[in-house]
ROSELUM-894450 format. One record per residue (C-alpha): chain; z negated, x, y negated. Coordinates in steps of 0.001 Angstrom, whole numbers, always signed. Example, Ala and Ser with C-alpha at 12.3 -4.5 7.8 and 13.67 -1.06 7.14 Angstrom:
<unit:A&z:-7800&x:+12300&y:+4500>
<unit:A&z:-7140&x:+13670&y:+1060>
% end
This chain:
<unit:A&z:+0&x:+0&y:+0>
<unit:A&z:+877&x:+1391&y:-3398>
<unit:A&z:-1714&x:+2466&y:-5932>
<unit:A&z:-803&x:-402&y:-8280>
<unit:A&z:-375&x:-3099&y:-5648>
<unit:A&z:-3824&x:-2718&y:-4036>
<unit:A&z:-5985&x:-3450&y:-7134>
<unit:A&z:-3774&x:-6385&y:-8125>
<unit:A&z:-4034&x:-7903&y:-4649>
<unit:A&z:-7783&x:-7266&y:-4615>
<unit:A&z:-8121&x:-9005&y:-7972>
<unit:A&z:-6161&x:-12013&y:-6705>
<unit:A&z:-8204&x:-12168&y:-3497>
<unit:A&z:-11507&x:-11895&y:-5357>
<unit:A&z:-10457&x:-14537&y:-7872>
<unit:A&z:-9360&x:-16920&y:-5107>
<unit:A&z:-12542&x:-16316&y:-3111>
<unit:A&z:-14814&x:-16750&y:-6124>
<unit:A&z:-13020&x:-19940&y:-7114>
<unit:A&z:-13319&x:-21398&y:-3611>
<unit:A&z:-16961&x:-20349&y:-3346>
<unit:A&z:-17775&x:-21911&y:-6718>
<unit:A&z:-16168&x:-25190&y:-5720>
<unit:A&z:-17442&x:-25510&y:-2138>
<unit:A&z:-20879&x:-23849&y:-2199>
<unit:A&z:-23532&x:-25573&y:-4266>
<unit:A&z:-25752&x:-22526&y:-4898>
<unit:A&z:-22943&x:-20414&y:-6386>
<unit:A&z:-22274&x:-20612&y:-10113>
<unit:A&z:-19431&x:-18817&y:-11866>
<unit:A&z:-18041&x:-19964&y:-15238>
<unit:A&z:-14606&x:-21457&y:-14650>
<unit:A&z:-13165&x:-20924&y:-18132>
<unit:A&z:-10376&x:-18360&y:-17952>
<unit:A&z:-11947&x:-15544&y:-19986>
<unit:A&z:-15315&x:-15463&y:-18207>
<unit:A&z:-13812&x:-16086&y:-14778>
<unit:A&z:-11352&x:-13213&y:-15258>
<unit:A&z:-14262&x:-10991&y:-16353>
<unit:A&z:-16255&x:-11850&y:-13212>
<unit:A&z:-13252&x:-11382&y:-10885>
<unit:A&z:-12398&x:-8082&y:-12594>
<unit:A&z:-15979&x:-6845&y:-12337>
<unit:A&z:-16096&x:-7691&y:-8627>
<unit:A&z:-12782&x:-5907&y:-8108>
<unit:A&z:-14051&x:-2787&y:-9881>
<unit:A&z:-17263&x:-2860&y:-7842>
<unit:A&z:-15219&x:-3159&y:-4645>
<unit:A&z:-12838&x:-389&y:-5703>
<unit:A&z:-15417&x:+2197&y:-6761>
<unit:A&z:-18921&x:+1398&y:-5475>
<unit:A&z:-18177&x:-184&y:-2083>
<unit:A&z:-16512&x:+2911&y:-535>
<unit:A&z:-19492&x:+5060&y:-1516>
<unit:A&z:-22001&x:+2623&y:-14>
<unit:A&z:-19904&x:+2258&y:+3149>
<unit:A&z:-19725&x:+6031&y:+3475>
<unit:A&z:-23503&x:+6299&y:+3226>
<unit:A&z:-23992&x:+3516&y:+5782>
<unit:A&z:-21458&x:+4663&y:+8387>
<unit:A&z:-24155&x:+5042&y:+11097>
<unit:A&z:-25402&x:+1486&y:+10482>
<unit:A&z:-21857&x:+108&y:+10514>
<unit:A&z:-21137&x:+1879&y:+13809>
<unit:A&z:-24419&x:+758&y:+15413>
<unit:A&z:-23847&x:-2858&y:+14419>
<unit:A&z:-20206&x:-2746&y:+15590>
<unit:A&z:-18850&x:-3529&y:+12127>
<unit:A&z:-21404&x:-6159&y:+11103>
<unit:A&z:-22865&x:-3621&y:+8680>
<unit:A&z:-19657&x:-3882&y:+6679>
<unit:A&z:-20416&x:-7582&y:+6124>
<unit:A&z:-23864&x:-6573&y:+4853>
<unit:A&z:-22272&x:-4081&y:+2459>
<unit:A&z:-20036&x:-6871&y:+1115>
<unit:A&z:-23089&x:-9103&y:+637>
<unit:A&z:-24802&x:-6277&y:-1239>
<unit:A&z:-21783&x:-5946&y:-3551>
<unit:A&z:-22042&x:-9655&y:-4382>
<unit:A&z:-25770&x:-9308&y:-4969>
<unit:A&z:-25040&x:-6399&y:-7317>
<unit:A&z:-22516&x:-8577&y:-9166>
<unit:A&z:-25184&x:-11281&y:-9505>
<unit:A&z:-27586&x:-8664&y:-10880>
<unit:A&z:-24973&x:-7148&y:-13209>
<unit:A&z:-23539&x:-10297&y:-14816>
<unit:A&z:-25854&x:-13078&y:-16033>
<unit:A&z:-22986&x:-15596&y:-15892>
<unit:A&z:-22976&x:-15373&y:-12078>
<unit:A&z:-25813&x:-16956&y:-10127>
<unit:A&z:-26203&x:-16944&y:-6371>
<unit:A&z:-29220&x:-18979&y:-5309>
<unit:A&z:-30669&x:-17849&y:-2013>
<unit:A&z:-29816&x:-15670&y:+934>
<unit:A&z:-27878&x:-18327&y:+2838>
<unit:A&z:-25667&x:-18975&y:-189>
<unit:A&z:-25046&x:-15228&y:-462>
<unit:A&z:-23932&x:-15122&y:+3181>
<unit:A&z:-21591&x:-18109&y:+2745>
<unit:A&z:-20028&x:-16622&y:-389>
<unit:A&z:-19609&x:-13286&y:+1399>
<unit:A&z:-17882&x:-15052&y:+4283>
<unit:A&z:-15477&x:-16875&y:+1955>
<unit:A&z:-14682&x:-13689&y:+26>
<unit:A&z:-14149&x:-11732&y:+3245>
<unit:A&z:-11719&x:-14347&y:+4545>
<unit:A&z:-9815&x:-14506&y:+1249>
<unit:A&z:-9560&x:-10704&y:+1148>
<unit:A&z:-8307&x:-10670&y:+4742>
<unit:A&z:-5654&x:-13301&y:+4038>
<unit:A&z:-4442&x:-11532&y:+885>
<unit:A&z:-4418&x:-8163&y:+2689>
<unit:A&z:-2269&x:-9621&y:+5485>
<unit:A&z:+7&x:-11296&y:+2938>
<unit:A&z:+273&x:-7994&y:+1016>
<unit:A&z:+1482&x:-6171&y:+4119>
<unit:A&z:+4205&x:-8755&y:+4585>
<unit:A&z:+5492&x:-8153&y:+1056>
% end
């Protein structure tokens, strides 16, 4: 995947996942006006581009021992960090965090598969 294509696809996947999570999960709150929503999706994309690889590198033994489930925990931690970083985003409770992580993981997977087709 090219160096320009990957961040754009990640931004689209994060925006789609955040939008779906905001609509379908009651404990997730993200402002849906364009400016603030784009800020939140962009912040999550930057976190996933720069911070997530470092955290995954540090937690390689945990990811291997849990047969990949540790990667899901890393994704949940990135969402929790986004909630901590931006006051416009609220995730109420651990179960809500897991549901939002699941939706974002599925949207990222779908966009990644679609990006390989293009």
